[in-house]
C-alpha positions as CSV (number, residue, x, y, z in Angstrom):
1,M,31.7,88.3,108.5
2,T,32.4,84.9,106.9
3,R,30.5,81.7,107.5
4,S,31.2,78.1,106.9
5,S,29.5,76.1,104.2
6,E,26.8,75.1,106.7
7,G,26.0,78.7,107.7
8,V,27.7,78.4,111.1
9,L,30.3,81.0,112.2
10,A,33.8,79.9,111.7
11,P,35.7,79.7,115.1
12,A,37.9,82.8,114.4
13,D,34.8,84.8,113.3
14,A,32.8,83.6,116.3
15,R,35.6,84.9,118.6
16,E,35.6,88.2,116.7
17,A,31.8,88.5,117.2
18,R,32.1,87.8,120.9
19,G,34.9,90.4,121.1
20,Q,32.6,93.0,119.5
21,A,29.9,92.1,121.9
22,T,32.2,92.8,124.9
23,G,32.9,96.3,123.8
24,L,36.5,95.9,122.6
25,D,35.8,98.4,119.8
26,D,36.6,101.9,121.0
27,E,34.0,104.6,121.2
28,A,35.1,106.1,117.9
29,G,34.5,102.8,116.1
30,S,38.1,102.3,115.1
31,P,39.3,98.9,113.9
32,R,39.4,96.2,116.6
33,Y,43.2,95.6,116.1
34,K,43.7,99.2,117.2
35,S,41.6,98.7,120.3
36,I,43.6,95.6,121.1
37,Y,46.9,97.4,120.4
38,Q,45.8,100.1,122.9
39,Q,44.9,97.6,125.5
40,L,48.2,95.7,125.2
41,A,50.1,99.0,125.3
42,R,48.3,99.8,128.6
43,D,49.0,96.3,130.0
44,I,52.7,96.8,129.1
45,G,52.8,100.3,130.6
46,S,51.2,99.1,133.8
47,G,53.8,96.3,134.2
48,R,51.4,93.4,133.5
49,Y,53.8,92.4,130.8
50,P,57.2,93.5,132.1
51,V,60.1,94.6,129.9
52,M,62.3,91.8,128.7
53,T,59.5,89.2,129.1
54,L,57.4,87.6,126.3
55,L,53.8,88.5,125.5
56,P,51.3,85.6,125.4
57,T,51.3,83.6,122.1
58,E,49.1,84.6,119.2
59,H,46.8,81.7,120.0
60,E,46.5,82.9,123.7
61,L,45.8,86.5,122.6
62,C,43.2,85.3,120.1
63,E,41.4,83.5,123.0
64,K,41.9,86.4,125.4
65,F,40.4,89.0,123.0
66,G,38.0,86.8,121.1
67,A,39.8,87.9,117.9
68,S,41.1,86.4,114.7
69,R,44.8,85.7,114.2
70,H,44.9,88.4,111.5
71,T,43.6,91.0,114.0
72,I,46.1,90.0,116.7
73,R,49.0,90.2,114.2
74,E,48.0,93.7,113.2
75,A,47.8,94.8,116.8
76,I,51.3,93.3,117.4
77,R,52.5,95.0,114.3
78,M,51.4,98.4,115.7
79,L,53.3,97.5,119.0
80,T,56.4,96.7,116.9
81,V,56.2,99.9,115.0
82,A,55.8,101.8,118.3
83,G,59.0,100.2,119.5
84,M,57.4,98.5,122.4
85,V,58.0,94.9,121.3
86,S,60.2,92.9,119.0
87,R,59.3,89.7,117.2
88,R,61.9,86.9,117.4
89,P,61.4,83.8,115.2
90,G,61.3,80.7,117.3
91,V,61.2,82.7,120.5
92,G,58.1,84.9,120.6
93,T,57.2,88.6,121.0
94,R,59.4,90.3,123.6
95,V,58.6,93.5,125.4
96,E,61.3,96.0,124.8
97,T,60.0,99.2,126.5
98,A,57.0,100.2,128.7
99,H,56.2,103.3,126.7
100,A,55.4,103.8,123.0
101,S,58.0,105.8,121.1
102,T,57.2,108.7,118.8
103,R,60.0,107.3,116.6
104,F,60.0,104.7,114.0
105,T,62.1,101.7,115.3
106,Q,63.8,99.1,113.2
107,R,65.4,96.0,114.8
108,I,67.2,94.0,112.2
109,S,69.7,91.3,112.7
110,Q,69.0,88.9,109.8
111,F,67.3,88.9,106.4
112,P,63.8,87.7,107.7
113,D,63.8,90.8,110.0
114,L,64.3,93.0,106.9
115,L,61.3,91.3,105.2
116,Q,59.3,91.9,108.4
117,Y,60.2,95.6,108.2
118,A,59.1,95.6,104.5
119,R,55.8,93.9,105.5
120,N,55.1,96.7,107.9
121,A,56.2,99.4,105.4
122,A,52.9,100.6,103.9
123,L,53.7,103.6,101.8
124,L,51.6,106.5,100.4
125,V,52.7,107.0,96.8
126,R,53.1,110.6,95.7
127,D,54.6,110.2,92.3
128,V,55.6,107.5,89.8
129,R,57.7,108.1,86.7
130,T,60.6,106.9,84.6
131,I,63.7,109.0,84.9
132,K,67.2,109.1,83.5
133,L,69.7,108.8,86.3
134,G,71.7,111.9,87.1
135,K,75.3,111.7,88.3
136,R,74.5,111.8,92.0
137,Q,71.6,109.3,91.6
138,A,73.8,106.9,89.7
139,E,76.5,107.1,92.3
140,A,73.9,106.4,95.1
141,L,72.7,103.3,93.1
142,G,76.0,102.1,91.8
143,A,74.6,102.4,88.3
144,E,75.5,104.3,85.1
145,P,74.4,107.9,84.6
146,G,71.7,108.3,81.9
147,Q,70.1,104.9,82.5
148,P,66.3,104.9,82.6
149,W,64.9,103.7,86.0
150,L,61.5,103.6,87.5
151,H,61.3,106.3,90.2
152,I,58.6,106.0,93.0
153,N,58.3,108.8,95.5
154,S,56.4,107.9,98.7
155,V,56.0,108.8,102.3
156,K,55.5,106.5,105.4
157,T,53.2,107.4,108.3
158,L,53.3,106.0,111.8
159,D,50.4,104.2,113.5
160,D,47.9,105.2,110.8
161,Q,48.4,108.9,111.6
162,D,48.5,111.6,109.0
163,T,51.9,113.0,109.9
164,P,54.7,111.5,107.7
165,V,57.5,109.9,109.5
166,A,59.8,109.3,106.5
167,C,60.2,109.8,102.8
168,T,61.1,106.8,100.7
169,V,62.3,106.9,97.1
170,I,62.2,103.6,95.3
171,Y,64.3,102.9,92.2
172,A,63.5,99.8,90.2
173,N,65.7,98.3,87.5
174,P,64.3,99.2,84.0
175,A,64.0,95.4,83.3
176,H,61.2,95.4,85.9
177,A,59.4,98.6,84.9
178,D,56.3,96.4,84.4
179,L,55.7,96.7,88.2
180,R,54.4,100.2,87.4
181,A,51.0,98.8,86.6
182,D,50.8,97.4,90.1
183,I,51.5,100.7,91.9
184,Q,48.5,101.9,94.0
185,P,48.0,105.0,96.0
186,R,49.0,102.9,99.1
187,I,51.5,100.1,98.5
188,S,53.3,97.4,100.5
189,L,57.0,97.3,100.0
190,L,57.1,93.6,100.7
191,R,54.4,93.0,98.1
192,L,56.5,94.8,95.5
193,I,59.6,92.7,96.5
194,E,57.8,89.4,96.6
195,D,55.7,89.8,93.4
196,H,58.4,91.2,91.2
197,F,61.7,90.0,92.6
198,G,61.0,87.1,94.9
199,N,63.8,84.6,95.5
200,R,65.9,86.4,92.8
201,I,67.3,88.6,95.6
202,H,70.7,87.2,96.6
203,E,72.1,90.0,98.6
204,V,71.0,93.2,100.4
205,N,73.4,96.0,101.1
206,Q,72.6,98.7,103.7
207,E,74.2,102.1,104.2
208,F,73.4,104.6,106.9
209,S,74.2,108.3,106.8
210,A,73.3,111.7,108.4
211,T,72.5,114.6,106.2
212,P,70.6,117.9,106.2
213,I,67.2,117.3,104.7
214,A,66.9,119.1,101.3
215,A,63.9,121.4,100.7
216,P,61.8,119.0,98.4
217,I,61.9,116.2,100.9
218,A,61.5,118.6,103.9
219,R,58.2,119.8,102.4
220,Q,56.9,116.2,102.3
221,L,58.0,115.5,105.8
222,Q,56.6,118.8,107.1
223,V,59.9,120.0,108.6
224,E,62.2,122.9,108.0
225,P,64.8,122.6,105.2
226,E,68.2,121.6,106.5
227,T,66.7,119.8,109.4
228,A,69.1,117.0,110.5
229,G,68.1,113.8,108.8
230,F,68.9,110.1,109.0
231,V,69.1,108.2,105.7
232,I,69.0,104.5,105.1
233,T,69.9,103.3,101.6
234,R,69.2,99.7,100.7
235,R,70.2,97.9,97.5
236,Y,68.8,94.6,96.5
237,Y,71.0,92.5,94.2
238,G,70.2,89.5,92.1
239,S,72.6,86.9,90.6
240,G,75.8,88.2,89.2
241,G,75.5,91.3,91.4
242,L,72.7,92.8,89.2
243,L,71.0,95.7,91.1
244,L,67.3,95.0,91.0
245,L,65.8,97.5,93.4
246,A,67.0,100.3,95.7
247,T,65.3,102.3,98.4
248,I,66.5,105.6,99.9
249,T,64.5,106.5,103.1
250,T,65.0,109.8,104.9
251,F,63.8,110.3,108.5
252,P,63.9,113.5,110.5
253,H,66.5,112.8,113.2
254,D,63.9,112.7,116.0
255,K,61.7,110.2,114.2
256,M,64.1,107.3,113.8
257,K,65.8,104.8,116.1
258,Y,67.7,101.8,114.7
259,S,68.5,98.8,116.8
260,M,70.8,95.9,115.8
261,S,71.4,92.7,117.7
262,L,74.5,90.6,116.9
263,N,74.6,87.0,117.9
264,V,78.1,85.8,119.0
265,A,78.8,82.2,118.4
């Protein structure tokens, strides 16, 4: 718990302390953001916050739960990952469904939405190594076979559970192999992008495909080989069309829903 220079609780911390005193932590002592997420999910399910309406603002939720903005944002992130709400810049947080989904949901209509997805993509790293691209890998990346690339194998879980919901393979341009020193057992995809590529990204290309899941990935996802899979390939380009980073994410077909909104002028 932080304090101001005069030894008095800062406002956000004071609200946090009041929230703890009111029993907002669950019986298992899980983080407060999870307790708040569960309460908001119940409120949405009961109709207190109907579908297609906006949740209260972050400030209002901070006051309601006596919690810091960081705690509220983490609770909202969990609602977003569960597919119950979507965050719309300049509008607010809109309720999309009354029930949490067992699928990972992505709603992307513009580049900031993609960065929000990357912010939520905490990955458990299984393996980091430098490889020489084979023919199929080179075709997937639009690169030359035989080139050395940094290869990061990772899995993503849903709502802090142990069951993996996706397998993500990250390929980094050899010119940025120095990011290997920053790879931790659990990494943020957004942190990798911001720290090592930042505003050098000029274009992002996305491809979607369906394919049977090969045995090596199936083992990581704890599904049977040849299970139907949904694959998203993203390529991040810098100036002059230089490929900086690529991610290939494989979901079992029943663990993924992709939603896209197109604004018509």
